[in-house]
C-alpha positions in Angstrom: -1.8 18.3 53.1 -4.5 19.5 50.7 -3.3 19.5 47.1 -5.4 21.6 44.7 -5.2 21.0 41.0 -6.1 23.5 38.3 -5.8 23.8 34.5 -4.1 26.7 32.7 -3.1 27.5 29.2 -0.3 29.2 27.3 -0.9 32.7 28.8 -0.1 31.3 32.2 3.3 29.8 31.4 5.1 32.3 33.6 3.5 30.6 36.6 5.8 27.6 36.3 9.0 29.5 35.5 10.7 28.9 38.8 9.9 25.2 38.8 11.1 24.8 35.2 14.4 26.2 36.3 14.6 23.5 39.0 13.8 20.9 36.4 16.6 22.0 34.2 19.0 22.0 37.1 17.8 18.4 37.8 18.6 17.4 34.2 21.9 19.2 34.3 23.0 17.2 37.4 21.9 13.9 35.8 23.0 14.3 32.2 26.1 12.3 31.3 26.7 14.0 28.0 24.8 17.3 27.5 25.4 19.1 30.8 26.5 22.4 29.2 23.4 22.5 26.9 21.0 22.0 29.8 22.8 24.5 32.1 22.5 27.2 29.5 18.9 26.8 28.7 16.7 29.7 29.8 13.0 29.8 30.6 12.5 32.6 28.1 13.8 30.4 25.3 11.7 27.4 26.4 8.6 29.6 26.7 9.1 30.8 23.2 9.4 27.2 21.9 6.2 26.2 23.7 4.3 29.3 22.4 5.4 28.4 18.8 4.3 24.8 19.4 0.9 25.9 20.6 0.2 27.8 17.4 -2.5 25.9 15.5 -2.7 23.5 18.4 -3.5 23.2 22.0 -1.3 23.8 25.1 -2.5 23.1 28.6 -0.8 23.3 31.9 -1.9 21.3 34.9 -0.8 22.8 38.2 -0.7 21.4 41.7 -0.8 23.8 44.7 -0.4 23.3 48.4 -1.4 26.3 50.5 -1.5 28.4 47.3 2.1 27.6 46.5 2.8 25.8 43.2 4.6 22.6 43.9 4.2 20.8 40.6 3.2 21.2 37.0 2.6 19.2 33.8 2.7 20.8 30.3 0.8 19.0 27.5 0.5 19.9 23.9 -1.7 18.6 21.0 -0.7 19.2 17.4 -1.4 17.4 14.2 -3.3 14.7 16.0 -0.4 13.9 18.4 -0.6 14.5 22.2 2.7 15.1 24.0 3.7 15.5 27.6 6.3 18.2 27.1 7.4 18.7 30.7 6.5 17.5 34.1 8.0 18.4 37.5 7.1 17.9 41.2 9.0 19.4 44.1 11.1 16.7 45.8 9.3 16.6 49.1 5.9 16.0 47.3 7.0 13.1 45.1 5.5 10.4 47.3 2.0 11.8 47.1 1.0 10.5 43.7 0.9 14.0 42.2 2.8 12.7 39.1 0.1 10.0 38.7 -2.6 12.6 38.9 -0.9 14.7 36.2 -0.7 11.7 33.8 -4.4 10.9 34.4 -5.3 14.5 33.6 -3.1 14.4 30.5 -4.7 11.2 29.3 -8.2 12.7 29.8 -7.1 15.8 27.8 -5.8 13.6 25.0 -8.8 11.4 24.8 -11.2 14.4 24.8 -9.3 15.7 21.8 -9.2 12.3 20.0 -5.4 12.2 19.6 -4.0 9.3 17.5 -0.9 8.9 19.7 0.5 10.0 23.0 4.2 10.5 23.5 6.8 11.9 26.0 10.6 12.0 26.1 12.9 10.9 28.9 16.3 12.6 29.1 19.4 10.4 29.4 20.5 10.1 33.0 16.8 10.0 34.2 16.0 6.5 33.2 14.8 5.6 36.7 11.6 7.5 35.9 10.7 5.0 33.1 9.1 2.6 35.5 6.8 5.3 36.6 5.7 5.9 33.1 5.3 2.2 32.4 2.6 2.1 35.1 0.6 4.5 32.8 1.2 2.4 29.7 4.1 4.4 28.2 6.9 2.3 26.9 10.2 2.8 25.1 9.7 2.7 21.4 13.1 3.7 20.1 16.3 5.5 21.2 17.4 8.8 19.6 21.1 9.6 19.6 22.3 13.2 19.1 25.8 14.2 18.1 27.3 16.3 20.9 28.6 19.7 20.0 27.3 19.5 16.4 26.8 23.3 16.2 30.4 23.9 17.3 29.4 26.8 19.6 31.7 27.6 22.4 31.6 28.9 26.0 33.8 31.8 27.0 34.8 33.4 30.3 34.1 37.1 30.3 35.9 39.0 33.0 34.6 42.5 33.6 36.7 45.4 35.0 38.8 43.6 37.5 41.1 46.6 37.7 43.4 48.1 40.4 41.2 51.0 41.4 38.6 48.6 42.8 41.1 47.1 45.3 42.6 48.3 48.6 44.4 51.7 48.1 42.6 52.2 44.8 40.4 55.2 43.9 37.1 53.2 44.2 37.7 50.3 46.6 34.9 47.7 46.6 33.6 45.4 49.3 35.2 42.0 49.0 37.0 42.7 45.8 40.1 40.7 46.7 38.2 37.6 47.7 36.2 37.8 44.5 39.4 38.2 42.4 40.9 35.1 44.0 37.8 33.1 43.0 37.9 34.6 39.5 41.5 33.5 39.3 40.5 29.9 40.0 37.8 30.1 37.4 40.3 31.6 34.9 42.8 28.8 35.5 40.0 26.2 34.8 39.2 27.9 31.5 42.9 28.1 30.6 43.5 24.4 31.4 40.5 23.5 29.2 41.7 25.7 26.4 38.4 27.6 26.5 38.4 31.3 25.3 38.8 34.1 27.8 37.9 37.7 27.3 39.0 40.5 29.5 37.0 43.8 29.7 38.9 46.9 30.8 37.1 50.1 31.5 38.7 53.5 30.7 36.8 56.5 32.1 35.7 59.3 29.8 32.9 60.7 31.9 33.8 64.2 33.3 34.4 64.2 37.0 35.2 60.5 37.4 38.3 59.9 39.5 39.0 56.2 38.8 40.0 54.1 35.8 41.5 57.2 34.2 43.6 56.7 31.0 47.3 55.9 31.5 47.0 55.3 35.2 48.0 52.3 37.3 44.5 52.2 38.7 43.1 51.4 35.3 45.4 48.4 34.8 43.9 44.9 35.1 44.7 43.4 38.5 47.5 41.0 38.9 45.2 38.1 40.0 43.6 37.9 36.6 46.4 39.3 34.4 45.8 38.4 30.7 48.2 36.1 29.0 49.0 35.8 25.3 46.1 34.8 23.2 43.4 36.2 25.6 41.3 39.0 24.1 41.3 42.4 25.8 38.5 44.8 25.0 38.4 48.4 26.1 35.1 49.9 27.0 33.9 53.4 28.1 30.4 52.6 29.3 28.9 50.1 31.8 27.5 47.9 29.0 30.5 45.9 27.7 28.8 45.7 24.3 28.3 49.4 23.8 30.7 50.9 21.2 33.0 47.9 21.4 33.9 44.9 19.3 32.7 42.4 21.9 29.6 41.2 19.9 31.6 41.0 16.7 34.4 39.0 18.4 32.0 36.5 20.0 30.2 35.9 16.7 33.4 35.6 14.7 34.6 33.0 17.2 31.4 31.0 17.4 30.9 31.9 21.1 27.2 31.7 22.1 27.6 31.0 25.9 29.2 33.2 28.5 30.4 32.7 32.0 30.5 36.2 33.4 32.5 37.4 36.5 33.7 40.8 37.6 32.9 44.2 39.0 30.8 46.1 39.9 27.9 43.7 40.3 25.2 46.5 40.3 26.7 48.4 37.3 28.9 46.8 34.6 28.1 43.2 35.4 24.4 43.8 35.5 24.3 45.9 32.4 26.5 43.5 30.4 24.5 40.4 31.4 21.2 42.1 30.4 22.7 43.2 27.1 24.2 39.8 26.4 20.7 38.2 26.9 19.1 40.7 24.6 21.7 39.9 21.9 20.8 36.2 22.2 23.8 34.9 24.3 23.2 32.3 27.1 24.7 33.5 30.3 25.9 32.0 33.6 26.9 34.6 36.2 29.4 33.4 38.8 27.9 35.3 41.7 30.7 34.9 44.2 33.2 36.1 41.5 31.6 39.5 41.6 32.0 42.5 43.9 30.2 45.8 44.5 29.9 48.6 47.1 27.5 50.4 49.4 24.9 52.5 47.7 22.7 55.2 49.0 19.2 56.5 48.2 16.7 58.7 50.1 19.4 59.3 52.8 19.6 55.6 53.4 22.7 53.4 53.0 22.2 50.1 51.2 25.0 47.7 52.4 27.2 46.1 49.7 26.0 42.6 50.7 22.4 43.6 50.1 23.3 45.3 46.8 25.1 42.2 45.7 22.3 39.8 46.6 19.6 42.0 45.2 21.2 42.4 41.8 22.2 38.8 41.5 18.7 37.7 42.4 17.2 40.0 39.7 19.5 38.5 37.0 18.8 34.9 38.1 16.3 33.0 36.0 15.5 35.0 32.9 18.7 36.9 32.1 21.2 34.4 33.5 21.8 31.4 35.7 23.5 32.7 38.8 25.9 30.0 40.3 28.8 29.9 42.6 32.4 29.5 41.3 32.4 25.8 42.5 29.1 25.1 40.7 30.5 26.6 37.5 33.7 24.6 37.6 31.6 21.5 38.4 29.6 22.0 35.2 32.8 22.5 33.2 34.2 19.2 34.5 31.2 17.1 33.3 
């Protein structure tokens, strides 16, 4: 093992995006109180916060690499005379190789060279075991900050997209694995109902010439029995892949203080993809329940792209910046915390 260390600045923040996502998942698993808040954080938002923090100050990133693969990082900022270790993470299999100690030594050198008057860091609740590590470097608990949970009263909603009869066996546009996906969506739907969390059903009605499915006033355009809406659940009609386009979805979410969406539905490569991206652009925090989605084979350049490949490719593209992509069981696990 030959660990190489380097120093970067704010323009290189994207280098540590994947590791930052792992750090947030780590905090999500440990947090006894703020699981939902951590699970809905995006690297895009965190990067924006750090760039704002670096204005009129200093931001440095120490990176550790093994065989040119980044396996750890430490972000330090200096502003108004205070040095702060904002974020530190090392891949699990490397944590017994003193990489964290090396990061703290480099951070201390940075702070001393810039004559800071204090050095601080924060430890999230649930991760108290790491305090002994920081004690070795002369960091000690000074006070405890308590935060009121749910003070902004923002809600999480389940958004179910286009789970309609034409996507199922004997429908006009049968998808791969639509039935299995709908059963998982039903489980997720029941969890939201049991927790009295809001549910929104999106129903597509085709207006594009030549389209044979989801036609107005047909059985194929009806919402499938597995996820049939009940009284009190919002139903929004759309005519385009993006569920926000020419609909009241954005208005409804804002009127009901909904800022976080768990998204499931069909087709993964079309309406799910376009809706998740639009939601992100509008400022919503998204979790996509990957195994609660379904798609179909595609073709290009006389080649067939199997549905499984389409599914994984589009989910992988969404994961990280636009959304967290989780399984149904992972989503329900987060809701239970």
